[in-house]
Structure formats: C-alpha cells, structure tokens
SENUMAR-644788 format. One record per atom (N, C-alpha, C): x, y, z; residue in one letter; atom name; residue number from 1. Coordinates in pm, whole numbers. Last residue first. Example, Ala and Ser with C-alpha at 12.3 -4.5 7.8 and 13.67 -1.06 7.14 Angstrom:
[[1285, -225, 708], "s", "N", 2] [[1367, -106, 714], "s", "CA", 2] [[1290, 3, 787], "s", "C", 2] [[1319, -569, 780], "a", "N", 1] [[1230, -450, 780], "a", "CA", 1] [[1320, -330, 780], "a", "C", 1] 
END
This chain:
[[3955, 1700, 4752], "g", "N", 90] [[4028, 1786, 4818], "g", "CA", 90] [[4159, 1808, 4768], "g", "C", 90] [[3843, 1368, 4641], "l", "N", 89] [[3833, 1492, 4640], "l", "CA", 89] [[3926, 1567, 4766], "l", "C", 89] [[3976, 1104, 4436], "k", "N", 88] [[3982, 1174, 4605], "k", "CA", 88] [[3980, 1294, 4566], "k", "C", 88] [[4053, 1009, 4210], "r", "N", 87] [[3972, 929, 4307], "r", "CA", 87] [[3957, 1000, 4410], "r", "C", 87] [[3947, 1126, 3880], "l", "N", 86] [[4016, 1173, 4031], "l", "CA", 86] [[3954, 1071, 4148], "l", "C", 86] [[4007, 997, 3575], "d", "N", 85] [[3926, 980, 3649], "d", "CA", 85] [[4003, 1004, 3840], "d", "C", 85] [[4038, 1185, 3255], "s", "N", 84] [[4098, 1142, 3369], "s", "CA", 84] [[3984, 1117, 3516], "s", "C", 84] [[3985, 1345, 3086], "g", "N", 83] [[3924, 1204, 3083], "g", "CA", 83] [[3956, 1104, 3209], "g", "C", 83] [[4071, 1598, 3020], "d", "N", 82] [[4162, 1482, 3041], "d", "CA", 82] [[4129, 1343, 3014], "d", "C", 82] [[3909, 1805, 3073], "g", "N", 81] [[3903, 1752, 2918], "g", "CA", 81] [[4007, 1665, 2912], "g", "C", 81] [[3829, 1928, 3331], "n", "N", 80] [[3999, 1910, 3239], "n", "CA", 80] [[3986, 1889, 3125], "n", "C", 80] [[3546, 1859, 3269], "a", "N", 79] [[3610, 2007, 3292], "a", "CA", 79] [[3738, 2061, 3271], "a", "C", 79] [[3586, 1579, 3347], "k", "N", 78] [[3526, 1640, 3176], "k", "CA", 78] [[3560, 1790, 3185], "k", "C", 78] [[3674, 1589, 3549], "s", "N", 77] [[3749, 1483, 3479], "s", "CA", 77] [[3678, 1569, 3336], "s", "C", 77] [[3466, 1685, 3733], "r", "N", 76] [[3623, 1753, 3693], "r", "CA", 76] [[3706, 1687, 3591], "r", "C", 76] [[3257, 1523, 3683], "w", "N", 75] [[3243, 1653, 3633], "w", "CA", 75] [[3373, 1693, 3630], "w", "C", 75] [[3359, 1294, 3831], "s", "N", 74] [[3344, 1279, 3659], "s", "CA", 74] [[3314, 1421, 3620], "s", "C", 74] [[3378, 1371, 4091], "n", "N", 73] [[3507, 1337, 4000], "n", "CA", 73] [[3485, 1371, 3850], "n", "C", 73] [[3101, 1433, 4134], "v", "N", 72] [[3225, 1562, 4128], "v", "CA", 72] [[3319, 1505, 4040], "v", "C", 72] [[3011, 1153, 4111], "e", "N", 71] [[2981, 1259, 3990], "e", "CA", 71] [[3068, 1395, 3989], "e", "C", 71] [[3190, 1018, 4321], "h", "N", 70] [[3188, 1000, 4229], "h", "CA", 70] [[3145, 1107, 4091], "h", "C", 70] [[3062, 1194, 4531], "r", "N", 69] [[3182, 1257, 4508], "r", "CA", 69] [[3227, 1165, 4374], "r", "C", 69] [[2761, 1098, 4521], "l", "N", 68] [[2802, 1232, 4518], "l", "CA", 68] [[2971, 1258, 4462], "l", "C", 68] [[2849, 827, 4611], "t", "N", 67] [[2782, 857, 4462], "t", "CA", 67] [[2827, 978, 4412], "t", "C", 67] [[2947, 886, 4856], "r", "N", 66] [[3018, 782, 4761], "r", "CA", 66] [[2954, 822, 4607], "r", "C", 66] [[2682, 990, 4985], "l", "N", 65] [[2816, 1051, 4939], "l", "CA", 65] [[2902, 996, 4842], "l", "C", 65] [[2518, 761, 4988], "g", "N", 64] [[2504, 864, 4899], "g", "CA", 64] [[2622, 969, 4872], "g", "C", 64] [[2655, 569, 5119], "n", "N", 63] [[2624, 553, 5016], "n", "CA", 63] [[2605, 646, 4911], "n", "C", 63] [[2605, 740, 5368], "l", "N", 62] [[2771, 711, 5287], "l", "CA", 62] [[2762, 654, 5173], "l", "C", 62] [[2320, 708, 5361], "a", "N", 61] [[2391, 872, 5376], "a", "CA", 61] [[2519, 816, 5300], "a", "C", 61] [[2299, 450, 5445], "d", "N", 60] [[2249, 494, 5292], "d", "CA", 60] [[2308, 652, 5289], "d", "C", 60] [[2395, 412, 5691], "s", "N", 59] [[2453, 340, 5538], "s", "CA", 59] [[2421, 398, 5436], "s", "C", 59] [[2250, 603, 5838], "l", "N", 58] [[2409, 609, 5820], "l", "CA", 58] [[2459, 556, 5673], "l", "C", 58] [[2047, 421, 5803], "r", "N", 57] [[2005, 568, 5752], "r", "CA", 57] [[2146, 642, 5736], "r", "C", 57] [[2088, 220, 5985], "e", "N", 56] [[2103, 180, 5829], "e", "CA", 56] [[2049, 340, 5725], "e", "C", 56] [[2124, 325, 6251], "r", "N", 55] [[2217, 247, 6141], "r", "CA", 55] [[2209, 273, 5970], "r", "C", 55] [[1828, 421, 6256], "e", "N", 54] [[1943, 500, 6237], "e", "CA", 54] [[2078, 447, 6156], "e", "C", 54] [[1732, 162, 6320], "a", "N", 53] [[1705, 239, 6144], "a", "CA", 53] [[1782, 338, 6129], "a", "C", 53] [[2004, -65, 6424], "s", "N", 52] [[1889, 44, 6452], "s", "CA", 52] [[1863, 95, 6290], "s", "C", 52] [[2158, -295, 6622], "v", "N", 51] [[2123, -264, 6521], "v", "CA", 51] [[2009, -162, 6515], "v", "C", 51] [[2221, -190, 6964], "p", "N", 50] [[2156, -288, 6894], "p", "CA", 50] [[2158, -231, 6748], "p", "C", 50] [[2560, -12, 7038], "k", "N", 49] [[2384, -14, 7035], "k", "CA", 49] [[2372, -119, 6941], "k", "C", 49] [[2798, 26, 6993], "t", "N", 48] [[2747, -53, 7115], "t", "CA", 48] [[2594, -99, 7128], "t", "C", 48] [[2789, 211, 6804], "l", "N", 47] [[2868, 68, 6743], "l", "CA", 47] [[2791, -2, 6866], "l", "C", 47] [[2720, 467, 6776], "t", "N", 46] [[2586, 367, 6764], "t", "CA", 46] [[2677, 210, 6760], "t", "C", 46] [[2956, 650, 6749], "e", "N", 45] [[2874, 606, 6874], "e", "CA", 45] [[2733, 529, 6904], "e", "C", 45] [[3053, 541, 6476], "q", "N", 44] [[3092, 494, 6588], "q", "CA", 44] [[3012, 505, 6696], "q", "C", 44] [[2848, 693, 6325], "i", "N", 43] [[2833, 565, 6365], "i", "CA", 43] [[2937, 476, 6482], "i", "C", 43] [[2902, 935, 6402], "r", "N", 42] [[2782, 875, 6447], "r", "CA", 42] [[2809, 701, 6453], "r", "C", 42] [[3165, 946, 6262], "d", "N", 41] [[3139, 935, 6394], "d", "CA", 41] [[3019, 916, 6483], "d", "C", 41] [[3025, 904, 6004], "l", "N", 40] [[3148, 797, 6061], "l", "CA", 40] [[3147, 808, 6189], "l", "C", 40] [[2912, 1162, 5976], "i", "N", 39] [[2819, 1029, 5962], "i", "CA", 39] [[2936, 884, 6045], "i", "C", 39] [[3070, 1310, 5972], "a", "N", 38] [[2968, 1329, 6095], "a", "CA", 38] [[2940, 1178, 6126], "a", "C", 38] [[3266, 1288, 5770], "k", "N", 37] [[3321, 1265, 5900], "k", "CA", 37] [[3182, 1269, 5993], "k", "C", 37] [[3080, 1318, 5547], "h", "N", 36] [[3149, 1231, 5567], "h", "CA", 36] [[3203, 1165, 5726], "h", "C", 36] [[3065, 1592, 5605], "a", "N", 35] [[2944, 1529, 5633], "a", "CA", 35] [[2993, 1378, 5634], "a", "C", 35] [[3338, 1744, 5552], "d", "N", 34] [[3248, 1706, 5674], "d", "CA", 34] [[3119, 1647, 5703], "d", "C", 34] [[3333, 1609, 5282], "a", "N", 33] [[3430, 1573, 5402], "a", "CA", 33] [[3322, 1573, 5527], "a", "C", 33] [[3125, 1744, 5189], "i", "N", 32] [[3149, 1597, 5131], "i", "CA", 32] [[3249, 1552, 5261], "i", "C", 32] [[3225, 2031, 5198], "l", "N", 31] [[3129, 1957, 5217], "l", "CA", 31] [[3087, 1843, 5256], "l", "C", 31] [[3443, 2025, 5034], "p", "N", 30] [[3452, 2030, 5220], "p", "CA", 30] [[3283, 1980, 5247], "p", "C", 30] [[3357, 1957, 4791], "s", "N", 29] [[3472, 1879, 4880], "s", "CA", 29] [[3470, 1909, 5015], "s", "C", 29] [[3183, 2164, 4672], "l", "N", 28] [[3155, 2025, 4741], "l", "CA", 28] [[3244, 1977, 4821], "l", "C", 28] [[3230, 2439, 4574], "k", "N", 27] [[3194, 2426, 4769], "k", "CA", 27] [[3194, 2270, 4825], "k", "C", 27] [[3248, 2410, 4316], "a", "N", 26] [[3368, 2451, 4430], "a", "CA", 26] [[3400, 2439, 4554], "a", "C", 26] [[2988, 2310, 4241], "p", "N", 25] [[3095, 2202, 4235], "p", "CA", 25] [[3238, 2238, 4342], "p", "C", 25] [[2707, 2455, 4351], "d", "N", 24] [[2849, 2481, 4342], "d", "CA", 24] [[2961, 2371, 4368], "d", "C", 24] [[2522, 2323, 4481], "t", "N", 23] [[2498, 2326, 4368], "t", "CA", 23] [[2628, 2389, 4284], "t", "C", 23] [[2372, 2137, 4755], "e", "N", 22] [[2513, 2209, 4723], "e", "CA", 22] [[2531, 2219, 4555], "e", "C", 22] [[2259, 1889, 4857], "l", "N", 21] [[2195, 1998, 4817], "l", "CA", 21] [[2308, 2121, 4757], "l", "C", 21] [[2409, 1708, 4960], "l", "N", 20] [[2360, 1693, 4886], "l", "CA", 20] [[2276, 1790, 4783], "l", "C", 20] [[2544, 1910, 5182], "a", "N", 19] [[2607, 1841, 5071], "a", "CA", 19] [[2538, 1808, 4975], "a", "C", 19] [[2310, 1925, 5344], "r", "N", 18] [[2390, 2025, 5278], "r", "CA", 18] [[2451, 1983, 5144], "r", "C", 18] [[2234, 1679, 5400], "a", "N", 17] [[2174, 1760, 5350], "a", "CA", 17] [[2221, 1853, 5277], "a", "C", 17] [[2510, 1594, 5557], "y", "N", 16] [[2435, 1532, 5476], "y", "CA", 16] [[2380, 1630, 5362], "y", "C", 16] [[2471, 1822, 5792], "l", "N", 15] [[2626, 1792, 5712], "l", "CA", 15] [[2537, 1728, 5585], "l", "C", 15] [[2202, 1709, 5874], "e", "N", 14] [[2221, 1829, 5823], "e", "CA", 14] [[2300, 1850, 5732], "e", "C", 14] [[2284, 1428, 5988], "k", "N", 13] [[2184, 1464, 5882], "k", "CA", 13] [[2164, 1595, 5825], "k", "C", 13] [[2448, 1504, 6186], "w", "N", 12] [[2515, 1459, 6000], "w", "CA", 12] [[2440, 1481, 5940], "w", "C", 12] [[2420, 1817, 6312], "g", "N", 11] [[2402, 1693, 6323], "g", "CA", 11] [[2437, 1632, 6165], "g", "C", 11] [[2500, 2123, 6327], "q", "N", 10] [[2540, 2019, 6418], "q", "CA", 10] [[2534, 1858, 6382], "q", "C", 10] [[2629, 2359, 6094], "p", "N", 9] [[2497, 2291, 6129], "p", "CA", 9] [[2574, 2160, 6264], "p", "C", 9] [[2762, 2705, 6186], "r", "N", 8] [[2809, 2555, 6161], "r", "CA", 8] [[2672, 2470, 6206], "r", "C", 8] [[2485, 2943, 6110], "p", "N", 7] [[2583, 2843, 6192], "p", "CA", 7] [[2589, 2781, 6140], "p", "C", 7] [[2630, 3249, 5899], "t", "N", 6] [[2495, 3103, 5913], "t", "CA", 6] [[2622, 2994, 6004], "t", "C", 6] [[2741, 3448, 5944], "s", "N", 5] [[2607, 3491, 5932], "s", "CA", 5] [[2573, 3350, 5902], "s", "C", 5] [[3007, 3374, 5929], "n", "N", 4] [[2989, 3506, 6042], "n", "CA", 4] [[2800, 3443, 6054], "n", "C", 4] [[3018, 3051, 5772], "t", "N", 3] [[3067, 3211, 5786], "t", "CA", 3] [[3000, 3234, 5912], "t", "C", 3] [[3161, 2706, 5733], "s", "N", 2] [[3085, 2817, 5846], "s", "CA", 2] [[3091, 2946, 5808], "s", "C", 2] [[3405, 2570, 5653], "m", "N", 1] [[3242, 2594, 5561], "m", "CA", 1] [[3184, 2682, 5647], "m", "C", 1] 
END
C-alpha cells in the first residue's frame, strides 16, 4: 500500500479515511483490508477497557467499511456484466 514517497499511515482513523476517500476501484481492496485489520486490532486493544466513545466510532467505521465493500462488489458485478455478487474483495 505505501510507496517510498508516501509514509504508511499509523492509525485506524487514517487508514479508514484513505479507504473512504479512494476513488480508484482497483486500489480499494487493499485499503479496505488494511483499515479493517487496523480497526479490529484497535477493538482488541480496547476490550479490557470500559465501553467508550472510541469503541462506538470503531463500530461505526466497521459498518462504513462493510457498506463500501458492498458498493465495490456492486461496481465489479456491473463492470463484469454478469450481475453476480462478489462476496469477498481481494
């Protein structure tokens, strides 16, 4: 995902934003996967803490990625002209 000229984002929020803002469908799969992993890792880190506003934001972000993944699959189905629903990116 990262190149020599672009440093790799560190936090889940930045990875999530990159996935949401990417306009090239060909680049979306790895961005969604990176953001998803970062969010799940952060959820794991917060499990021993009381429910927080961050955990709610994490849940909202996962829902956003799920919607984005569904949209990408829909675009791919339309581009392929077969009407099939791809279940998994990548």
